[in-house]
N, C-alpha and C positions, 0 to 999 in steps of 0.2 A: 287147677289151682286150683286148694283150697284153705278155706279161711278158718278156723277158730273162734268162737263164739266171739270169744275177749278183740281179736281182730275185728269181727263185727263190728261188734261196740264200737271201737273208737272210728275208726271208718264211717260210722253214720252218725254216728252221736247219741246212738240209741243206750237205755241200760241194757244187760241182760237180760235180764225181767220178761222187758217187752219182747223182746224179742221172742224168747220161748213163749210166749202168751196167743206174739204173732203164728207163730205154728199151730197151734188151736186154730186160731179161728180162720186164718185161710190155709185151706188142704195144698195146696202149692206148693208151698217152703218149704220142700223135704232137706235137711241134711242129713249129710250120710254120720251116718254111725260109727267108730273106729270100736273093735273089741271093747277096749274099756266105757264102752258106751261116751268118748265125747263127740259133739257136732261138727262133721267139717261142710261149710257150708261150700258149694259155689257158686261159679261167675254167675250164670244165672238166678241164682238164690237173692247174691244181694241185688243185684238190677233189683231184681223183682220186692226188697227188700226197699231201694231205694224209691220204687214207681208209690209203694202202697203208704212210704215216709210223707212223700209230696201231695198226696191224690188227701190222708190224714190231717197234715197238721197246714200244710198248703193251698190243698183246693175247699178246707172244710167239710167235705163229705163221713159221713159213716161208716164203723166197723165194717154194718150188714149194708153200706149203699158200696164204700171202697169192695167188699166183696161180688156181690153184683156183677158192679163192674168189669170186676179184672175176669170173669167168669164169663162174661158175655164178649169180651176181646180175646181171650184164647178158643171161641170155638169160632174158627172161621164158616162165611152163608157159601153152601157148594156153589152157588156161581160161580165164587171168589178161586175153588181149588180148580186144579186140572183133569177133570175128570171127562167122561164120557159121558152121555145120555140118560142110560141105563144105570150105569153106578148115583148119581145123582138123583135118581127116582127112590131111588135105594135110600139113599145116604138124606132125601125129605122125610121119606117115610121114617128112619129110625128120629129123626127129628122129630115129627112128630107127636112117635110115643115116646118120647124120655118125656116133652111135654105134659100129654095126658097125664102119666103114672109123678109126677112134680106134683100135678095137680091133683091125683087122686092120695098121695103123701099127705099134699097140705091139708085137706079136706076131712084125712081119719085124723089131724092132731089135735 
């Protein structure tokens, strides 16, 4: 099931320009595009938009705070995943490397 931007706007009570702006701020919102470049939002996009709206308008988060919290929620801890011990060690190593790379990128800015 897909929703056009006008339908998402009516369902969420948000203006289309806000939805387009949020696409740039929250990379996890990824509507599909038709051949005519029209946005088609999936149910998961719509759920995420409602979650972002609640965090920004209901809970008083900033855009950066909302982004950080959502990114943290999307990454499960290795202990929560159904992995064997070897896979968990490998995943922990990847997570550590990712954190170090983010720290290096932040230091270079």
